[in-house]
C-alpha positions, 0 to 999 in steps of 0.5 A: 515493490523492491521490499516485497520482492526481496522479502518474497525471495529471502523468506521463501514465500510460496509465491513469486512476483510475476511481473512489474508493470508501469505506465511510465518508462522512467518508473524507478522500479522497472530497471531494478525488476529487470535486473532481478529477472522479473518481467517488466511491461510499460503501458503508457497512459498517454497512448490512450485517449481516455481512462477506460481504454488505458485501463483495458490495455493495462488489464490485458497486460496484467492478465497475461501473467495470470496473477492471484493478486495485483499490488499497487505501489506508487501508481498515481492514476485513478482506476475506472470502476470496471477495472476495479471490479475486474480485480475485485478482492485481488487488487491491493493498494498502500496509501500514505495515511491512516485511513479513513483520515486524509484520503487523496493527495498531499497526505503528509501536508494534511496531517501536519495541518490537522495537528495529528500526533500520529500518522502512517500508512494503510494497506487496503483492498481497492474498491470503486470508492477512492481510498475507502476499501477494506483495510488489511493492515496499518503502520503508525509513526509519530508526528514530531515537533518541527516535522516537515512534509519531507521528514514525515514522508520519510518516516512513513516510507520506513513503516511502509517497507515493513507493512506492505511485505507483511501483507504480501506474505499473508496473501501469499500464504493464503491467510487473508479473507475478505468477507462482507467488506471486512478483512481477517487474517488467519493467525494474526490478531494485531495488524497495526505495525509500529505501535510500542507500549509506553508507560507514563508516570504522572505526579499530581503533587500535593492537593490543597 
C-alpha cells in the first residue's frame, strides 16, 4: 500500500489513493496513511456476527469514497461472493505465489516443499473462486539453495513492491482491459517482472 501511494504521488498518476480501510485497528498501514493525509477507516470484523454482515459494512465504507478500483493488500479474510460480485472487474488482489501454483496460505512453505526453482507473486482480479481470478501481472524471484521461509518471503516482498505499483499505474491510466476472463494491458507486451535473460555455456566434452 505504501509503495503504491508513494509511486502515485511521485510519478503524478491521474489518480489518488482515496482511503485506506482495515479490519484491525493495529493494521500497520493506518498510521502511515493518516500521516500522509489519506482518510482511514476501521471496520472490525469481530463486531459482526458473520461474514455477510461484515462484508456489507465494509462495502458501505468503501462505497462512501466512490473508488474506481479496490486494491487488497495483506487483507487475509475470505470475502463473500456477494461482496466480490459487487466489485466485479474492480477488485484486485496480490497473492504471494505464481498462481495457479500454491493458492491459499503458507505459499513460501509450499514452494520450498515442492522444490520449485522460481517463486513470486501474482496480481489478479478477484473472483468468487479463491486465488483464481484473471491475472494482470506476475513477479518472479529465484528460490536459492538453503532458503528458509523467511528468506524467501523477503525476496518475494521485494518484487511485490515493484509489481503492484506498476499494475496500479496501469489501472490509473486506464490501460487495463478485462474481457471474457482475460486481461490485456495497452502498450504492455511483457507483464512478467523480475525475469532476466541468461546465457548458458555448456561443454559436452569429447565423445567416444
